[in-house]
BAFI-3210 file (N, C-alpha, C; in Angstrom, 3 decimals, decimal comma, padded with zeros to 6 digits):
// residues 308
n [1|2|3|4|5|6|7|8|9|10|11|12|13|14|15|16|17|18|19|20|21|22|23|24|25|26|27|28|29|30|31|32|33|34|35|36|37|38|39|40|41|42|43|44|45|46|47|48|49|50|51|52|53|54|55|56|57|58|59|60|61|62|63|64|65|66|67|68|69|70|71|72|73|74|75|76|77|78|79|80|81|82|83|84|85|86|87|88|89|90|91|92|93|94|95|96|97|98|99|100|101|102|103|104|105|106|107|108|109|110|111|112|113|114|115|116|117|118|119|120|121|122|123|124|125|126|127|128|129|130|131|132|133|134|135|136|137|138|139|140|141|142|143|144|145|146|147|148|149|150|151|152|153|154|155|156|157|158|159|160|161|162|163|164|165|166|167|168|169|170|171|172|173|174|175|176|177|178|179|180|181|182|183|184|185|186|187|188|189|190|191|192|193|194|195|196|197|198|199|200|201|202|203|204|205|206|207|208|209|210|211|212|213|214|215|216|217|218|219|220|221|222|223|224|225|226|227|228|229|230|231|232|233|234|235|236|237|238|239|240|241|242|243|244|245|246|247|248|249|250|251|252|253|254|255|256|257|258|259|260|261|262|263|264|265|266|267|268|269|270|271|272|273|274|275|276|277|278|279|280|281|282|283|284|285|286|287|288|289|290|291|292|293|294|295|296|297|298|299|300|301|302|303|304|305|306|307|308]
n.u [013,653|011,938|011,444|010,260|008,948|006,251|004,706|001,985|002,068|001,950|001,125|000,865|-000,133|-000,138|-002,339|-003,931|-004,601|-002,637|-001,601|-002,777|-002,105|-001,139|-000,288|001,769|003,640|006,269|007,487|010,762|011,614|009,081|006,497|004,818|001,893|000,488|-002,725|-004,991|-007,055|-006,103|-004,653|-005,038|-003,006|-000,833|001,565|002,629|003,254|005,279|007,190|007,902|008,998|011,191|012,904|012,423|010,613|009,698|007,872|004,920|004,146|004,762|006,563|008,920|010,718|013,399|014,660|015,423|016,610|016,029|013,811|013,939|016,436|018,497|019,051|021,188|022,200|019,956|019,450|021,477|020,602|018,167|016,161|014,581|011,818|010,196|006,960|007,185|009,708|013,241|015,126|017,902|017,282|018,958|021,084|022,400|020,902|022,796|024,571|023,001|022,696|025,296|025,802|024,038|024,869|027,412|026,783|026,198|028,675|029,729|032,037|033,172|033,483|031,830|029,283|028,904|028,853|026,658|024,741|024,611|023,538|021,023|019,914|019,733|017,912|015,616|015,102|016,367|018,954|019,824|019,238|020,891|022,772|021,266|019,725|017,821|015,654|014,445|013,077|010,170|007,321|007,043|009,571|011,147|010,108|011,088|013,852|014,118|013,520|015,695|017,741|017,043|017,721|020,390|022,356|021,945|019,729|018,383|015,709|013,103|011,328|008,395|006,555|003,504|004,199|003,425|001,669|-000,012|001,052|000,743|-001,084|000,654|003,243|002,953|002,662|005,187|006,785|005,683|006,529|009,266|009,530|008,717|010,841|013,157|012,299|012,276|014,960|015,582|015,090|013,197|009,967|008,180|005,235|003,157|-000,100|-002,965|-004,154|-006,015|-005,689|-002,930|-001,948|-003,200|-002,079|000,688|001,258|002,197|000,961|-001,554|-002,343|-005,127|-005,795|-007,330|-008,280|-006,053|-005,871|-005,352|-007,532|-007,955|-005,998|-004,308|-003,705|-004,244|-006,170|-007,487|-008,564|-010,435|-012,068|-013,461|-015,802|-017,760|-020,401|-021,547|-022,537|-021,355|-022,799|-022,878|-024,053|-024,915|-026,445|-028,863|-028,405|-029,869|-030,812|-032,522|-032,072|-030,163|-031,407|-033,601|-032,446|-031,205|-033,414|-034,079|-034,365|-031,524|-029,608|-026,367|-024,171|-023,562|-022,291|-021,383|-019,687|-018,256|-020,583|-021,184|-022,886|-022,148|-022,913|-023,030|-024,340|-026,463|-026,314|-028,967|-031,973|-033,885|-033,228|-031,931|-034,010|-035,765|-034,305|-034,175|-036,906|-037,375|-036,019|-036,980|-038,187|-036,235|-033,539|-031,823|-028,727|-026,860|-026,345|-024,318|-022,590|-019,669|-016,276|-015,116|-013,104|-010,197|-010,910|-013,708|-013,801|-012,804|-014,858|-016,986|-016,002|-015,628|-017,520|-016,988|-015,288|-011,998|-010,725|-012,015]
n.v [-003,074|-005,278|-004,696|-006,456|-009,625|-011,804|-014,895|-016,883|-017,244|-018,911|-019,688|-021,901|-022,612|-025,275|-026,355|-024,061|-021,436|-018,721|-017,026|-016,922|-017,985|-015,699|-013,185|-010,698|-007,751|-005,428|-002,351|-001,072|001,720|002,365|003,248|001,058|-000,612|-003,075|-003,302|-003,846|-005,594|-006,553|-009,809|-010,378|-011,415|-009,894|-009,441|-012,026|-012,261|-010,276|-011,426|-013,697|-012,477|-011,274|-013,250|-014,515|-016,593|-019,520|-020,023|-022,030|-022,753|-021,596|-018,781|-016,117|-013,222|-010,909|-008,199|-010,008|-012,088|-015,197|-015,859|-018,240|-019,258|-017,428|-015,971|-014,823|-012,870|-011,339|-010,227|-008,359|-006,235|-005,335|-003,485|-003,720|-002,814|-004,019|-004,843|-005,134|-003,688|-004,384|-003,376|-002,838|-002,046|-001,356|-000,101|002,902|005,121|005,727|003,593|001,445|001,886|001,623|-001,048|-002,571|-001,636|-002,681|-005,345|-005,486|-005,337|-002,780|-000,092|001,503|004,258|004,986|004,083|005,821|008,303|008,040|007,349|009,750|011,527|010,360|010,387|013,140|013,829|012,535|013,798|013,006|013,402|014,909|013,111|011,037|009,872|008,792|006,229|003,722|002,649|004,716|006,049|007,249|005,518|006,476|007,493|005,226|003,928|005,663|005,324|002,617|002,745|004,243|002,369|000,409|001,617|002,037|000,761|001,645|000,430|-001,185|-001,674|-001,051|-002,572|-002,020|-002,825|-002,200|000,567|002,867|002,215|002,780|005,312|008,878|011,392|013,446|012,349|010,257|011,570|012,658|010,395|009,624|011,734|011,357|008,877|009,482|011,117|009,441|007,732|009,426|009,615|007,297|004,800|001,853|001,310|-000,866|-001,394|-002,464|-001,906|-000,921|001,439|003,366|006,065|006,397|004,698|005,924|008,523|008,064|006,160|004,811|002,642|000,367|-002,685|-004,388|-006,523|-009,449|-012,091|-013,641|-013,271|-011,296|-008,845|-006,574|-004,326|-001,426|002,047|004,431|006,360|005,195|002,899|004,085|005,161|002,987|003,067|004,431|003,891|004,107|006,282|008,219|009,095|011,376|011,787|013,854|013,623|013,445|010,562|007,332|003,946|002,936|004,264|003,280|000,950|002,130|003,508|001,381|000,064|001,293|000,951|000,370|001,202|000,252|-000,126|000,737|002,754|003,852|006,340|008,198|009,750|010,384|009,321|007,159|006,410|004,120|004,185|003,173|004,860|006,312|007,956|009,789|008,424|009,642|011,228|009,278|008,260|010,476|010,751|008,503|009,063|011,461|012,197|012,656|014,659|016,105|017,239|017,731|016,911|015,479|014,762|012,858|012,333|009,115|006,888|004,732|002,889|002,849|001,604|-000,893|-001,725|-001,991|-004,046|-006,180|-006,097|-005,499|-003,500|-002,014|-002,088|-004,060]
n.w [-019,612|-017,460|-013,959|-012,241|-012,838|-012,939|-013,080|-012,923|-010,114|-007,054|-003,669|-001,019|002,302|004,283|002,872|002,712|000,553|-000,068|-002,033|-005,185|-008,015|-009,387|-011,913|-013,217|-014,152|-013,339|-014,271|-014,770|-012,802|-012,020|-009,646|-007,958|-006,664|-004,500|-003,587|-001,036|001,396|004,771|004,894|002,230|000,711|000,097|001,676|001,610|-001,086|-001,321|000,343|-001,042|-003,358|-002,291|-001,558|000,905|001,347|-000,408|-003,449|-004,049|-006,541|-009,965|-011,331|-010,549|-011,230|-010,508|-012,028|-014,025|-012,576|-011,051|-008,410|-007,005|-007,572|-007,729|-005,414|-003,878|-005,635|-006,060|-003,521|-003,347|-004,855|-003,959|-001,621|001,508|003,392|006,006|007,472|010,225|012,140|012,087|013,823|016,086|019,190|021,279|020,206|018,803|016,339|014,364|014,787|014,113|011,389|010,495|011,201|009,512|007,044|006,867|006,587|003,940|002,941|002,551|002,390|005,462|005,364|003,212|004,131|006,350|004,983|003,228|005,134|006,627|004,713|004,264|006,855|007,295|005,275|006,147|008,498|010,877|011,675|013,890|015,894|015,748|017,562|019,472|021,469|019,830|021,144|022,363|020,431|018,688|017,127|014,465|013,969|014,111|011,872|009,864|010,167|009,542|006,874|005,938|006,391|004,618|002,286|002,334|000,768|-001,779|-003,436|-006,438|-006,538|-004,307|-001,710|000,024|002,668|003,731|004,492|006,036|008,088|011,069|011,476|012,104|010,200|009,336|009,658|007,857|005,425|005,244|004,797|002,316|000,609|000,688|-000,439|-003,100|-003,798|-003,850|-005,840|-007,971|-008,320|-009,531|-008,452|-008,402|-007,045|-005,038|-003,418|-000,671|000,490|002,529|002,478|000,623|-000,250|-000,151|-002,171|-004,398|-004,399|-004,623|-006,722|-009,944|-011,140|-009,968|-008,487|-007,539|-004,952|-003,710|-001,592|-002,413|-005,191|-008,108|-008,905|-010,363|-012,342|-013,049|-013,985|-011,286|-012,066|-014,274|-013,072|-011,393|-013,346|-014,117|-012,822|-014,214|-014,725|-012,350|-009,604|-006,857|-003,915|-001,230|001,988|004,631|007,705|010,372|012,166|012,412|013,399|011,454|009,057|007,242|006,287|005,080|002,973|001,579|000,578|-001,724|-005,205|-007,116|-005,520|-004,696|-002,896|000,518|003,133|006,435|008,115|010,674|010,801|008,215|005,453|002,844|-000,498|-003,074|-006,197|-008,968|-012,103|-012,741|-013,873|-011,610|-009,349|-007,122|-006,164|-005,286|-003,128|-001,415|-000,899|000,652|003,006|003,909|006,310|008,064|009,424|007,027|006,290|004,270|000,787|-001,627|-004,713|-005,167|-006,168|-007,256|-005,231|-004,897|-003,004|-003,325|-005,829|-005,138|-003,390|-005,194|-006,769|-005,035|-003,017|-000,432|002,115|001,969|004,518|005,898]
ca.u [013,616|011,021|012,072|009,619|008,091|005,600|003,812|001,225|002,657|001,037|001,718|-000,057|000,362|-000,970|-003,636|-004,569|-004,030|-002,417|-001,403|-003,541|-001,860|-001,125|000,706|001,894|005,045|006,529|008,426|011,830|011,343|007,702|005,966|003,718|001,356|-000,504|-003,727|-005,994|-007,220|-005,213|-005,019|-005,349|-001,891|000,145|002,843|003,152|003,827|006,547|008,166|008,405|009,836|012,445|013,642|012,228|010,006|009,582|006,485|004,492|004,167|004,951|007,905|009,090|012,108|013,768|015,634|015,909|017,098|014,990|013,822|014,232|017,752|019,539|018,732|022,359|022,265|018,783|019,604|022,357|019,995|016,902|016,055|013,300|011,254|009,088|005,953|007,813|011,098|014,264|016,161|018,458|016,902|020,019|022,077|021,935|020,469|023,950|025,137|022,137|022,986|026,621|025,702|023,426|025,707|028,506|026,235|026,277|030,136|030,043|033,125|032,692|033,387|030,652|028,145|028,719|028,455|025,333|023,902|024,427|022,627|019,638|019,404|019,300|016,698|014,489|014,920|016,830|020,390|020,063|018,977|021,710|023,459|020,315|019,330|016,612|014,532|013,827|012,431|008,743|007,065|007,359|011,057|011,595|009,769|012,008|015,152|014,043|013,573|017,069|018,533|016,662|018,323|021,824|023,238|021,348|019,085|017,703|014,290|012,761|010,055|007,830|005,372|002,628|005,167|002,965|000,679|000,152|001,636|-000,169|-001,117|001,846|004,363|002,684|002,893|006,646|007,228|005,281|007,340|010,573|009,392|008,694|012,181|014,024|011,843|012,777|016,388|015,725|014,747|011,809|009,310|007,051|004,755|001,812|-000,826|-004,426|-004,558|-006,266|-005,149|-001,537|-001,749|-003,665|-001,162|002,041|001,573|001,935|-000,069|-002,058|-002,989|-006,054|-005,634|-008,283|-008,317|-004,926|-005,968|-005,344|-008,805|-007,851|-004,659|-004,225|-003,350|-005,309|-007,189|-008,227|-009,319|-011,620|-012,901|-014,274|-017,106|-018,494|-021,793|-022,047|-022,258|-021,143|-023,513|-022,429|-025,114|-024,720|-027,797|-029,069|-028,392|-030,529|-030,561|-033,360|-031,752|-029,485|-032,374|-034,436|-031,744|-030,982|-034,561|-034,253|-033,822|-030,384|-028,523|-025,521|-023,399|-023,753|-021,476|-021,593|-018,437|-018,145|-021,763|-021,341|-023,364|-021,625|-023,778|-022,722|-025,648|-026,521|-026,570|-030,305|-032,766|-034,832|-032,817|-031,710|-035,332|-036,294|-033,564|-034,639|-038,263|-037,366|-035,441|-037,459|-038,611|-035,015|-032,872|-030,771|-027,921|-026,261|-026,199|-023,411|-021,913|-018,252|-015,424|-014,816|-011,777|-009,808|-011,715|-014,983|-013,579|-012,697|-016,144|-017,788|-015,418|-015,644|-018,653|-016,536|-014,393|-010,546|-010,246|-012,799]
ca.v [-004,336|-005,334|-004,858|-007,611|-010,403|-012,835|-015,719|-017,973|-017,448|-019,578|-020,108|-022,559|-022,978|-026,373|-026,445|-022,757|-020,703|-017,377|-016,389|-017,906|-018,004|-014,300|-012,856|-009,311|-007,235|-004,059|-001,764|-000,328|003,107|002,570|003,063|000,053|-000,995|-004,082|-002,692|-004,834|-005,681|-007,473|-011,196|-010,596|-012,111|-008,905|-009,634|-013,238|-011,951|-009,590|-012,340|-014,506|-011,650|-010,886|-014,519|-014,922|-017,870|-020,076|-020,211|-023,390|-022,940|-020,386|-018,176|-014,678|-012,729|-009,538|-007,801|-011,225|-013,102|-016,061|-015,832|-019,559|-019,757|-016,333|-015,085|-014,039|-011,803|-010,516|-009,516|-007,224|-005,130|-004,946|-003,054|-004,162|-002,255|-004,893|-004,317|-005,132|-003,260|-005,322|-002,528|-003,188|-000,927|-001,053|000,572|004,210|005,167|005,619|002,293|000,472|002,067|001,005|-002,518|-003,086|-001,353|-003,670|-006,624|-005,400|-005,213|-001,434|000,508|002,297|005,676|005,092|003,957|007,080|009,408|007,787|007,475|011,207|012,061|009,832|010,887|014,524|013,828|012,017|014,608|012,288|013,509|015,353|012,060|009,897|009,276|008,386|004,829|003,549|002,317|005,992|006,582|007,043|004,637|007,145|007,702|003,871|003,692|006,408|004,710|001,371|003,111|004,608|001,175|-000,336|002,358|002,358|000,238|002,126|-000,714|-000,857|-001,765|-000,980|-003,184|-001,409|-003,578|-001,336|001,457|003,945|001,734|003,290|006,673|009,990|011,912|014,233|011,391|009,476|012,449|012,802|009,164|009,711|012,666|010,798|007,796|010,095|011,656|008,352|007,212|010,335|009,352|006,115|003,575|001,268|001,116|-001,850|-001,262|-002,928|-000,966|-000,974|002,854|003,741|007,389|006,218|004,190|006,936|009,638|007,722|005,112|004,834|001,617|-000,344|-003,994|-004,626|-007,963|-009,984|-013,515|-014,179|-013,060|-009,927|-008,683|-005,385|-003,739|-000,305|003,299|004,840|007,071|004,231|002,106|004,839|005,331|001,755|003,329|005,441|003,551|004,366|007,547|008,245|010,097|011,514|012,484|014,125|013,721|012,818|009,107|006,295|002,546|002,630|005,005|002,435|000,107|002,975|003,780|000,220|-000,400|002,020|000,188|001,038|001,392|-000,957|-000,293|001,849|002,719|004,999|006,587|009,504|010,554|010,618|008,122|007,190|005,450|003,842|003,983|003,126|006,154|006,245|009,129|009,676|007,658|010,536|011,648|008,118|008,150|011,593|010,474|007,489|009,606|012,823|012,495|012,857|015,939|015,987|018,418|018,045|015,838|015,871|013,724|012,956|011,556|007,790|006,577|003,355|002,095|002,647|000,599|-002,174|-002,015|-002,467|-005,319|-007,295|-006,040|-005,172|-002,402|-002,411|-002,286|-005,156]
ca.w [-018,892|-016,287|-012,647|-011,674|-013,820|-012,167|-013,842|-012,238|-008,782|-006,128|-002,388|-000,080|003,661|004,855|002,173|002,625|-000,537|000,284|-003,246|-006,028|-009,419|-009,952|-012,972|-013,531|-014,265|-012,820|-015,126|-014,096|-012,506|-011,596|-008,236|-008,141|-005,416|-004,277|-002,719|-000,631|002,844|005,504|004,549|000,768|000,085|-000,292|002,347|001,137|-002,407|-001,068|000,947|-002,138|-004,254|-001,605|-001,227|002,291|001,292|-001,763|-003,920|-004,253|-008,010|-010,739|-011,448|-010,288|-011,472|-010,190|-013,013|-014,730|-011,627|-010,550|-006,897|-006,460|-007,973|-007,759|-004,265|-003,475|-006,532|-005,819|-002,271|-003,538|-005,605|-003,407|-000,284|002,099|004,644|006,302|008,444|011,586|012,027|012,655|014,386|017,392|020,018|022,189|019,467|018,315|014,944|013,488|014,922|013,317|009,939|010,298|011,261|008,324|005,939|006,860|006,107|002,498|002,607|002,137|003,192|006,551|004,937|002,330|005,016|007,127|004,046|002,765|006,279|006,957|003,741|004,529|008,142|007,110|004,396|006,986|009,729|012,021|011,904|015,206|016,839|015,302|018,605|020,542|021,397|019,068|022,079|022,762|019,283|018,398|016,021|013,243|013,847|013,740|010,456|009,008|010,252|008,753|005,447|005,696|006,342|003,375|001,167|002,586|-000,235|-003,042|-004,128|-007,691|-006,247|-002,873|-001,323|001,201|003,092|004,593|005,074|006,895|008,983|012,466|011,556|011,989|008,837|009,017|009,428|006,668|004,301|005,163|004,140|000,959|-000,169|000,573|-001,464|-004,411|-004,097|-004,193|-007,093|-008,991|-008,498|-010,359|-007,707|-008,585|-005,733|-004,933|-002,017|-000,369|001,428|002,538|002,434|-000,807|-000,608|-000,324|-003,530|-005,284|-004,345|-004,989|-007,645|-011,391|-011,389|-008,838|-008,608|-006,412|-004,597|-002,718|-001,485|-003,100|-006,584|-008,653|-009,439|-011,278|-012,409|-014,021|-013,284|-010,387|-012,813|-015,091|-012,153|-010,902|-014,469|-014,204|-012,183|-015,077|-014,657|-010,988|-008,932|-005,419|-003,151|000,180|002,704|006,026|008,274|011,669|011,882|013,318|012,871|010,318|007,897|006,303|005,631|004,270|001,725|000,902|-000,071|-002,966|-006,319|-007,759|-004,463|-004,783|-001,666|001,429|004,308|007,322|008,881|011,252|010,594|006,800|004,736|001,481|-001,211|-004,472|-006,856|-010,425|-012,682|-013,344|-013,662|-010,557|-008,201|-005,955|-005,607|-004,579|-001,872|-000,566|-000,485|001,707|004,263|004,000|007,678|008,893|009,244|005,996|006,337|002,974|-000,151|-002,667|-005,470|-004,956|-007,097|-006,716|-004,745|-005,148|-002,125|-003,966|-006,910|-004,432|-002,886|-006,352|-007,319|-004,048|-002,111|000,977|002,250|002,132|005,865|006,540]
c.u [012,660|011,825|011,536|008,821|007,602|004,663|003,246|001,768|001,594|001,806|000,567|000,622|-000,646|-002,314|-004,375|-003,812|-003,877|-002,239|-001,879|-003,328|-001,802|-000,021|000,639|003,346|005,095|007,663|009,541|011,478|009,910|007,562|004,780|003,256|000,475|-001,482|-004,753|-006,079|-006,147|-005,652|-005,210|-004,198|-000,730|001,524|003,456|003,870|005,212|007,595|008,718|009,395|011,169|013,190|013,518|011,512|009,936|008,159|006,219|004,578|004,435|006,367|007,808|010,519|012,251|014,883|016,291|016,371|015,889|015,008|014,066|015,665|018,845|019,403|019,958|022,478|021,142|018,966|020,533|021,683|018,646|017,097|014,671|012,966|010,019|008,085|006,525|009,262|012,014|015,472|016,610|018,212|017,943|021,209|021,516|021,470|021,718|024,593|024,310|022,507|024,380|026,581|025,162|024,222|026,855|028,033|026,225|027,731|030,463|031,195|032,533|032,532|032,146|029,392|027,883|028,311|027,040|024,338|023,608|023,389|021,166|019,079|018,986|018,020|015,483|014,341|015,357|018,287|020,685|019,773|019,886|022,434|022,582|019,933|017,935|015,411|013,781|013,022|010,886|008,551|007,376|008,781|011,648|011,297|010,789|013,425|015,175|014,146|015,004|017,940|018,248|017,298|019,826|022,715|022,767|020,784|018,462|016,172|014,069|011,409|009,634|006,544|004,573|003,558|004,741|001,864|000,993|000,705|000,516|-000,109|000,101|003,073|004,174|003,008|004,429|007,242|006,936|006,207|008,763|010,554|009,449|010,158|013,145|013,629|012,351|014,285|016,656|015,372|013,313|011,268|008,178|006,516|003,408|001,171|-002,325|-005,016|-004,725|-005,688|-003,625|-001,225|-002,123|-002,665|000,218|002,201|001,285|000,856|-000,333|-002,694|-003,884|-006,087|-006,682|-008,348|-007,239|-004,913|-005,845|-006,721|-008,909|-006,446|-004,672|-003,697|-004,527|-006,507|-008,056|-009,144|-010,592|-012,560|-013,848|-015,709|-017,928|-020,016|-022,422|-021,755|-022,094|-021,842|-022,981|-023,480|-024,747|-026,144|-027,788|-029,225|-029,204|-030,455|-031,417|-032,973|-031,057|-030,455|-033,261|-033,773|-031,526|-032,188|-034,860|-033,577|-032,689|-029,264|-027,659|-024,713|-023,610|-022,862|-021,635|-020,276|-018,393|-019,394|-022,038|-021,757|-022,811|-022,375|-023,220|-024,016|-025,488|-026,857|-027,905|-031,169|-033,758|-034,392|-032,566|-033,054|-035,940|-035,620|-034,056|-036,050|-038,281|-036,768|-035,891|-037,898|-037,434|-034,361|-031,656|-030,015|-027,295|-026,236|-025,270|-022,967|-020,393|-017,522|-015,130|-013,351|-011,438|-010,610|-013,113|-014,901|-013,543|-014,040|-017,003|-017,347|-015,626|-016,869|-018,284|-015,553|-012,916|-010,142|-011,107|-011,927]
c.v [-004,218|-005,499|-006,122|-008,339|-011,606|-013,555|-016,880|-018,283|-017,903|-019,931|-020,696|-022,805|-024,049|-026,415|-025,146|-021,922|-019,184|-016,439|-017,326|-017,649|-016,610|-014,092|-011,355|-008,928|-005,860|-003,464|-001,039|001,156|003,387|002,689|002,247|-000,461|-002,187|-003,495|-003,733|-004,900|-006,617|-008,950|-011,457|-011,355|-011,194|-009,228|-010,975|-013,029|-011,296|-010,532|-013,305|-013,731|-011,286|-012,062|-014,915|-016,289|-018,291|-020,240|-021,691|-023,799|-021,624|-019,833|-016,627|-014,320|-011,246|-009,130|-009,015|-012,316|-013,872|-016,113|-017,139|-019,989|-018,675|-015,444|-014,283|-012,835|-010,798|-009,677|-008,296|-006,016|-004,749|-004,361|-003,388|-003,400|-003,067|-004,183|-004,113|-004,764|-004,244|-004,511|-003,089|-001,935|-000,539|-000,377|002,010|004,098|004,963|004,233|001,249|000,622|001,445|-000,466|-003,115|-002,720|-002,279|-005,076|-006,663|-005,167|-003,814|-000,919|001,457|003,751|005,902|005,003|005,250|008,244|009,254|007,876|008,872|011,824|011,612|010,292|012,327|014,659|013,393|012,752|013,896|012,485|013,991|014,295|010,823|009,167|008,816|006,891|004,682|003,224|003,599|006,639|006,324|006,021|005,194|007,264|006,300|003,546|004,362|005,833|003,411|001,668|003,511|003,342|000,371|000,359|002,549|001,866|000,596|000,993|-000,254|-000,898|-001,820|-001,585|-002,548|-002,110|-002,788|-000,304|002,543|003,496|002,248|004,680|007,677|010,591|012,637|013,379|010,589|010,293|012,624|011,559|009,207|010,568|012,097|009,678|008,372|010,601|010,575|007,686|008,094|010,187|008,059|004,814|003,118|000,989|000,134|-001,781|-001,982|-001,963|-001,299|000,435|003,277|005,084|007,287|005,730|005,208|008,052|009,239|006,971|005,339|003,844|000,906|-001,658|-004,154|-006,160|-008,308|-011,450|-014,236|-013,955|-011,590|-009,773|-007,439|-004,901|-002,631|000,890|003,659|005,490|006,107|003,311|002,800|005,092|004,090|002,025|004,362|005,144|003,739|005,782|007,319|009,405|010,155|012,383|012,617|014,368|013,163|011,303|008,338|004,959|002,252|003,300|004,184|001,576|000,908|003,289|002,535|-000,291|000,261|001,200|001,024|001,337|000,135|-001,195|000,943|001,673|003,955|005,160|008,000|010,416|010,855|009,325|008,214|006,082|005,357|003,436|003,809|004,534|006,097|007,478|008,893|008,982|008,542|010,953|010,526|007,997|009,264|011,275|009,484|008,042|011,050|013,193|012,653|014,157|015,760|017,302|018,743|016,725|016,315|014,616|013,920|012,052|010,209|007,718|005,126|002,415|001,842|001,623|-000,767|-002,645|-002,641|-003,829|-006,448|-007,270|-005,814|-004,062|-002,857|-002,752|-003,398|-006,318]
c.w [-017,662|-014,998|-012,024|-012,769|-012,968|-013,095|-013,022|-010,885|-007,821|-004,808|-001,458|001,223|004,219|004,244|001,988|001,513|-000,186|-000,975|-004,336|-007,499|-010,077|-010,994|-013,253|-013,660|-013,731|-013,677|-014,260|-013,953|-012,089|-010,076|-008,447|-006,782|-005,550|-003,277|-002,379|000,845|003,445|005,090|003,099|000,110|-000,284|000,353|001,916|-000,230|-002,212|-000,563|-000,129|-003,014|-003,654|-001,039|000,200|002,364|-000,182|-002,139|-003,997|-005,736|-008,684|-010,670|-011,127|-010,529|-011,075|-011,105|-013,661|-013,852|-011,031|-009,034|-006,287|-006,742|-007,682|-006,598|-003,771|-004,337|-006,270|-004,537|-002,327|-004,165|-005,081|-001,989|000,249|003,349|004,986|007,277|009,792|011,469|012,668|013,211|015,727|018,271|021,019|021,529|019,135|016,860|014,055|013,585|014,101|011,871|009,659|010,316|009,976|007,095|005,738|006,385|004,562|001,978|002,094|002,957|004,284|006,133|004,103|003,177|005,758|006,181|003,643|003,926|006,650|005,984|003,985|005,860|008,065|006,280|005,225|008,256|010,955|012,409|013,314|016,294|016,547|016,419|019,774|020,314|020,738|019,987|022,533|021,609|019,276|017,271|014,678|012,954|013,511|012,296|009,486|009,034|009,479|007,299|005,030|005,520|005,034|002,129|001,242|001,433|-001,688|-003,913|-005,493|-007,512|-004,798|-002,648|000,009|001,563|004,164|005,313|006,106|007,858|010,434|012,606|011,503|010,592|008,456|008,759|008,188|005,404|004,090|004,471|002,655|000,089|-000,276|-000,461|-002,845|-004,775|-004,522|-005,510|-008,227|-009,267|-009,181|-009,707|-008,047|-007,220|-005,906|-003,508|-001,899|000,596|001,459|002,627|000,953|-001,212|-000,851|-001,739|-004,615|-005,461|-004,981|-006,298|-009,075|-011,786|-010,061|-009,188|-007,378|-006,179|-003,547|-002,769|-002,381|-004,593|-006,958|-009,383|-010,416|-011,230|-013,479|-013,287|-012,308|-011,101|-013,588|-014,279|-011,705|-012,107|-014,740|-013,680|-012,943|-015,054|-013,298|-010,569|-007,424|-004,767|-001,674|000,920|004,135|006,662|009,632|011,448|012,924|012,660|011,644|009,011|006,845|005,495|004,670|002,914|000,900|000,067|-001,440|-004,130|-006,966|-006,778|-004,411|-003,504|-000,789|002,650|005,147|008,142|009,333|010,858|009,128|006,161|003,274|000,704|-002,616|-005,198|-008,310|-010,931|-013,477|-012,980|-012,544|-009,293|-006,913|-005,373|-004,825|-003,229|-000,924|-000,052|000,677|003,050|004,564|005,432|008,613|008,515|008,281|006,031|005,060|002,120|-001,259|-003,450|-005,293|-005,935|-006,471|-006,257|-005,076|-004,175|-002,690|-005,091|-006,250|-003,946|-004,008|-006,806|-006,321|-003,087|-000,649|000,950|002,351|003,479|006,573|006,767]
res [x|x|x|x|x|x|x|x|x|x|x|x|x|x|x|x|x|x|x|x|x|x|x|x|x|x|x|x|x|x|x|x|x|x|x|x|x|x|x|x|x|x|x|x|x|x|x|x|x|x|x|x|x|x|x|x|x|x|x|x|x|x|x|x|x|x|x|x|x|x|x|x|x|x|x|x|x|x|x|x|x|x|x|x|x|x|x|x|x|x|x|x|x|x|x|x|x|x|x|x|x|x|x|x|x|x|x|x|x|x|x|x|x|x|x|x|x|x|x|x|x|x|x|x|x|x|x|x|x|x|x|x|x|x|x|x|x|x|x|x|x|x|x|x|x|x|x|x|x|x|x|x|x|x|x|x|x|x|x|x|x|x|x|x|x|x|x|x|x|x|x|x|x|x|x|x|x|x|x|x|x|x|x|x|x|x|x|x|x|x|x|x|x|x|x|x|x|x|x|x|x|x|x|x|x|x|x|x|x|x|x|x|x|x|x|x|x|x|x|x|x|x|x|x|x|x|x|x|x|x|x|x|x|x|x|x|x|x|x|x|x|x|x|x|x|x|x|x|x|x|x|x|x|x|x|x|x|x|x|x|x|x|x|x|x|x|x|x|x|x|x|x|x|x|x|x|x|x|x|x|x|x|x|x|x|x|x|x|x|x|x|x|x|x|x|x|x|x|x|x|x|x|x|x|x|x|x|x]
***
């Protein structure tokens, strides 16, 4: 049975199309991601699927329940970790867990048992009696994830779950997501971190301007670039170097970040020599070919970067 089924889903706000007729399904037990830049329509899609707003057109079902008709049933089987935490900062971590657990009509004994397990798993048990206002951003993210899981949902929605976290905290969240998925929970996440989707997900849908422009496994999406190569050049940078490289026939996209120039090129004989010839008067430190990332796929499909 599909955990999520979407057909021709559309959402407009005052004539502005946020979600533009998308269709896809998510299998039970999958980790599935919507990958795209801010404003692509990812959060709007999640809000429709979690009964926070209604779609303008189309249908969406969660384990067979219609999001426009069966919201009371859907809320019992989903967990939500939104971008903005809804924690009460004047309560302790344990009190927040108890409060939200009671909203699901769970027995207090069960809430405390489940809460203890999750607090220990997320490394927060020793802070359970501390006011949430004293927590760091990463600790609040972890507590929000605990609350989303307190009632053992069949499907967990994570909207940009690691935005703003340092790499170590992000990796901690990733490992925990994998653990709960291994226990049988379906995961639906939105992200603009391509490495997050690549590391975690069974399948990825790339979304831009409200549309799904590609959907497959991370490996197959990257295999779409078999006609392109990715060159990475480290060199002394000046304003003219980008234009010098762009002028070479076969250069499709180019970006510069932290002194590293990344170039997506057609796979044609002699192209690398042409590029080197155009920048031979500069200090080239290294040139290498690298494997494509999901961001490279997005660049080829849309002409822009995920974080633009």
